[in-house]
C-alpha positions as a printed NumPy array, in Angstrom:
array([[ 20.954, -21.324, 106.101],
       [ 22.966, -24.605, 106.678],
       [ 20.261, -26.947, 105.543],
       [ 18.368, -24.51 , 103.386],
       [ 15.401, -22.23 , 103.945],
       [ 12.479, -24.557, 103.568],
       [ 11.103, -26.335, 106.486],
       [  8.201, -28.955, 106.787],
       [  6.696, -29.34 , 110.196],
       [  4.068, -32.026, 110.858],
       [  1.573, -31.317, 113.429],
       [  2.634, -27.781, 112.849],
       [ -0.788, -26.138, 113.894],
       [ -0.716, -27.177, 117.549],
       [  1.537, -27.832, 120.566],
       [  5.254, -28.221, 120.02 ],
       [  4.743, -28.245, 116.31 ],
       [  3.015, -24.897, 116.395],
       [  5.714, -23.373, 118.729],
       [  8.374, -24.672, 116.408],
       [  6.666, -23.268, 113.281],
       [  6.43 , -19.921, 114.763],
       [ 10.037, -19.764, 116.233],
       [ 11.641, -20.93 , 112.878],
       [  9.662, -18.5  , 110.83 ],
       [ 10.821, -15.889, 113.276],
       [ 14.277, -16.741, 112.543],
       [ 13.908, -16.414, 108.734],
       [ 12.791, -19.775, 107.729],
       [  9.85 , -20.554, 105.236],
       [  7.882, -23.133, 107.344],
       [  5.139, -25.282, 105.892],
       [  2.866, -26.055, 108.888],
       [  1.198, -29.293, 108.044],
       [ -1.834, -30.929, 109.757],
       [ -5.041, -32.564, 108.782],
       [ -7.002, -29.351, 109.266],
       [ -4.498, -26.673, 108.379],
       [ -6.194, -23.53 , 107.039],
       [ -5.582, -19.818, 106.332],
       [ -3.496, -17.648, 104.196],
       [  0.264, -17.634, 104.087],
       [  1.777, -15.341, 106.942],
       [  4.682, -13.28 , 105.867],
       [  6.971, -12.145, 108.709],
       [  8.941,  -8.745, 108.62 ],
       [ 12.253, -10.674, 108.743],
       [ 11.623, -12.687, 105.576],
       [ 10.291, -15.683, 107.338],
       [  6.83 , -17.17 , 106.517],
       [  4.271, -19.625, 107.614],
       [  2.382, -21.678, 104.975],
       [ -0.625, -23.78 , 106.233],
       [ -0.503, -27.193, 104.576],
       [ -3.189, -29.926, 104.599],
       [ -1.546, -33.29 , 105.108],
       [ -2.478, -36.499, 106.977],
       [  0.698, -38.467, 107.857],
       [ -1.306, -41.613, 107.907],
       [ -2.144, -41.318, 104.231],
       [  0.556, -42.047, 101.578],
       [ -1.28 , -40.171,  98.961],
       [ -1.852, -37.045, 101.206],
       [  1.922, -37.037, 102.053],
       [  3.078, -37.524,  98.452],
       [  0.828, -34.634,  97.299],
       [  1.811, -32.206, 100.051],
       [  5.473, -32.798,  99.685],
       [  5.095, -32.32 ,  95.861],
       [  3.343, -29.048,  96.426],
       [  6.066, -27.876,  98.55 ],
       [  8.781, -28.673,  96.247],
       [  6.929, -27.118,  93.274],
       [  6.53 , -23.846,  95.282],
       [  9.794, -23.712,  97.292],
       [ 12.233, -26.33 ,  96.038],
       [ 13.707, -29.115,  98.011],
       [ 12.844, -29.344, 101.783],
       [ 15.879, -28.699, 103.842],
       [ 14.534, -29.646, 107.298],
       [ 11.681, -31.861, 108.389],
       [ 10.368, -31.771, 111.895],
       [  8.275, -34.709, 112.834],
       [  5.842, -33.283, 115.509],
       [  2.43 , -35.042, 114.615],
       [  1.455, -37.487, 117.26 ],
       [ -1.507, -38.891, 119.252],
       [ -1.871, -40.446, 122.605],
       [ -3.774, -43.769, 123.353],
       [ -4.171, -44.604, 127.   ],
       [ -5.21 , -48.077, 127.972],
       [ -3.936, -51.167, 129.639],
       [ -1.086, -53.204, 128.039],
       [ -2.915, -56.413, 128.55 ],
       [ -6.074, -55.407, 126.88 ],
       [ -5.991, -52.441, 124.66 ],
       [ -7.785, -53.236, 121.428],
       [ -5.736, -53.922, 118.501],
       [ -7.369, -51.101, 116.374],
       [ -6.35 , -48.528, 119.209],
       [ -2.749, -49.756, 119.274],
       [ -2.401, -49.723, 115.486],
       [ -4.011, -46.198, 115.39 ],
       [ -1.224, -45.195, 117.814],
       [  1.634, -46.589, 115.619],
       [  0.043, -45.495, 112.364],
       [  0.515, -41.879, 113.369],
       [  3.458, -41.826, 115.828],
       [  5.692, -44.362, 113.957],
       [  4.588, -45.092, 110.519],
       [  3.716, -41.419, 109.816],
       [  7.308, -40.557, 110.401],
       [  8.366, -43.283, 107.821],
       [  5.884, -42.097, 105.196],
       [  6.998, -38.556, 105.333],
       [ 10.587, -39.509, 105.291],
       [ 10.162, -41.638, 102.167],
       [  8.806, -38.604, 100.467],
       [ 11.402, -36.072, 101.63 ],
       [ 14.648, -37.939, 102.045],
       [ 15.474, -38.549,  98.372],
       [ 15.642, -34.873,  97.836],
       [ 17.92 , -34.322, 100.776],
       [ 20.224, -37.249,  99.678],
       [ 20.407, -35.78 ,  96.252],
       [ 21.356, -32.295,  97.55 ],
       [ 23.913, -33.912, 100.072],
       [ 22.31 , -31.962, 102.907],
       [ 19.291, -31.984, 105.195],
       [ 18.115, -32.349, 108.818],
       [ 15.407, -34.735, 110.062],
       [ 14.191, -33.819, 113.603],
       [ 11.944, -36.425, 115.255],
       [  9.936, -35.185, 118.304],
       [ 10.004, -38.277, 120.547],
       [  9.391, -38.362, 124.332],
       [ 11.197, -39.333, 127.382],
       [  8.641, -42.165, 127.439],
       [ 10.974, -43.748, 124.891],
       [ 13.435, -44.065, 127.746],
       [ 10.885, -44.437, 130.64 ],
       [  7.869, -46.433, 129.697],
       [  4.593, -45.093, 131.51 ],
       [  1.962, -47.384, 132.893],
       [ -1.218, -47.416, 130.935],
       [  0.408, -45.491, 128.093],
       [  2.445, -48.623, 127.017],
       [  1.435, -48.318, 123.361],
       [  2.455, -44.589, 123.301],
       [  5.802, -45.424, 124.933],
       [  6.299, -48.297, 122.521],
       [  5.722, -45.803, 119.491],
       [  8.42 , -43.406, 120.965],
       [ 10.836, -46.274, 121.764],
       [ 10.426, -47.393, 118.14 ],
       [ 11.215, -43.953, 116.94 ],
       [ 14.507, -43.867, 119.111],
       [ 15.728, -47.105, 117.393],
       [ 14.541, -45.85 , 114.05 ],
       [ 16.137, -42.554, 114.287],
       [ 19.437, -43.755, 115.481],
       [ 19.696, -46.25 , 112.69 ],
       [ 18.434, -43.65 , 110.123],
       [ 21.242, -41.29 , 111.344],
       [ 24.019, -43.848, 110.687],
       [ 22.606, -44.782, 107.243],
       [ 22.184, -41.117, 106.044],
       [ 25.299, -39.489, 107.532],
       [ 27.467, -40.435, 104.39 ],
       [ 25.007, -38.384, 102.291],
       [ 25.239, -35.182, 104.462],
       [ 21.749, -35.687, 106.116],
       [ 21.498, -35.38 , 109.882],
       [ 19.121, -36.971, 112.078],
       [ 18.149, -35.814, 115.646],
       [ 15.608, -36.903, 118.319],
       [ 14.182, -34.444, 120.627],
       [ 12.621, -35.95 , 123.792],
       [ 10.552, -33.639, 125.897],
       [  8.871, -34.599, 129.087],
       [  5.729, -32.989, 130.701],
       [  4.652, -30.348, 128.277],
       [  1.565, -28.068, 128.448],
       [ -0.211, -28.575, 125.099],
       [ -3.548, -29.61 , 123.704],
       [ -2.217, -33.134, 123.339],
       [ -3.486, -33.86 , 126.911],
       [ -7.07 , -33.114, 126.151],
       [ -7.09 , -34.938, 122.871],
       [ -5.668, -38.289, 124.376],
       [ -8.178, -41.122, 124.001],
       [ -8.995, -43.808, 126.718],
       [ -9.098, -47.01 , 125.019],
       [ -9.959, -49.213, 127.991],
       [-13.287, -51.098, 128.37 ],
       [-15.335, -50.445, 131.366],
       [-15.352, -54.176, 132.037],
       [-11.55 , -54.364, 132.104],
       [-10.02 , -55.031, 135.578],
       [ -7.685, -52.186, 134.795],
       [-10.35 , -49.639, 134.018],
       [-10.199, -47.658, 137.359],
       [ -6.354, -47.9  , 137.792],
       [ -5.984, -46.682, 134.127],
       [ -8.079, -43.616, 134.625],
       [ -6.416, -42.661, 137.9  ],
       [ -2.939, -43.172, 136.589],
       [ -3.397, -41.094, 133.42 ],
       [ -5.155, -38.43 , 135.427],
       [ -1.952, -38.074, 137.473],
       [  0.14 , -37.859, 134.183],
       [ -2.343, -35.336, 132.75 ],
       [ -1.789, -33.153, 135.82 ],
       [  1.841, -33.326, 135.408],
       [  1.47 , -32.521, 131.71 ],
       [ -0.579, -29.317, 132.355],
       [  1.847, -28.128, 134.921],
       [  4.799, -28.883, 132.737],
       [  7.096, -26.827, 130.514],
       [  5.493, -24.648, 127.716],
       [  5.968, -26.083, 124.147],
       [  8.339, -23.174, 123.296],
       [ 11.096, -24.995, 125.4  ],
       [ 11.172, -27.83 , 122.969],
       [ 10.863, -25.387, 120.102],
       [ 13.997, -23.649, 121.191],
       [ 15.972, -26.857, 121.24 ],
       [ 14.68 , -27.717, 117.705],
       [ 15.88 , -24.2  , 116.591],
       [ 19.302, -24.851, 117.972],
       [ 19.539, -28.279, 116.005],
       [ 18.457, -26.357, 112.886],
       [ 21.758, -24.33 , 112.874],
       [ 24.178, -26.954, 114.074],
       [ 26.415, -28.742, 111.536],
       [ 26.517, -31.896, 113.605],
       [ 23.469, -32.042, 116.063],
       [ 23.568, -34.619, 118.804],
       [ 21.309, -37.668, 118.114],
       [ 19.613, -37.497, 121.504],
       [ 18.268, -34.23 , 122.811],
       [ 16.436, -34.69 , 126.16 ],
       [ 14.775, -31.477, 127.135],
       [ 15.331, -30.079, 130.574],
       [ 17.873, -30.455, 133.33 ],
       [ 15.674, -32.558, 135.404],
       [ 14.914, -35.059, 132.759],
       [ 18.639, -35.233, 131.749],
       [ 19.427, -35.876, 135.437],
       [ 16.868, -38.768, 135.199],
       [ 18.596, -40.324, 132.14 ],
       [ 21.93 , -40.14 , 133.875],
       [ 20.695, -41.808, 136.914],
       [ 19.086, -44.445, 134.826],
       [ 22.596, -45.577, 133.663],
       [ 23.607, -46.12 , 137.243],
       [ 20.418, -47.897, 138.432],
       [ 19.005, -51.303, 137.71 ],
       [ 15.904, -51.394, 135.493],
       [ 13.891, -52.98 , 138.383],
       [ 14.443, -49.9  , 140.607],
       [ 13.569, -47.537, 137.719],
       [ 10.357, -49.334, 137.172],
       [  9.65 , -49.43 , 140.918],
       [  9.982, -45.618, 140.905],
       [  7.736, -45.113, 137.871],
       [  5.162, -47.501, 139.576],
       [  5.254, -45.279, 142.725],
       [  4.64 , -42.217, 140.489],
       [  1.694, -43.416, 138.525],
       [  0.197, -46.424, 140.394],
       [ -0.412, -44.881, 143.805],
       [ -3.523, -46.256, 145.534]])
């Protein structure tokens, strides 16, 4: 296998992370499926692939360090890391509490940094490796009342592209995967961090309800997982990987349209009376 057989998937027990874990294992990889509540025995697949539940909290440096050390002791260096752990915070850009905004960034952004600090030294020494960051089209099209979620994904866009340039001389590839609406448990676990006294309270709930309807009628998580599998076998994977022809068309159109028009369309989508 191009980057080695050992894979770490954060958020590997639900949603896109779970779909990726299963698909990579079905293609012969030894996948360590990490989450805060991972449990159960190792699953050995007939083709030689395997799934190893692993307890890891990406917001805890100690937890990340211990988990990565356990993988290396058992399976050697990690060849591929898939960053799929993430949470959603809904609230108004004007008055979302600092604690909620920080919680959003701690998981979605700083969690990626923490895991990479533990994994990248081994990849650099081995002169091979692949870092896959599951971002979102929200990195390119910010969503009303999910500004902090969108900001976390936009931060990953800039971070991932810079990381790719820095690590390329050491044989380490970096790719961003940007799904749109996807049917996962992420929708139900989203928190609403908007006070009932906020002037945005009603608009926030109505707007996010429309988004959640779109999510639950969106693509299955296996669609993104298949894109991640394709990256895992490419020598030079593209840095940006928008999932779906419709979203790729939107990205292309955004290059031709002024930002004011794009924001107008987004407002029409999510801020209807």
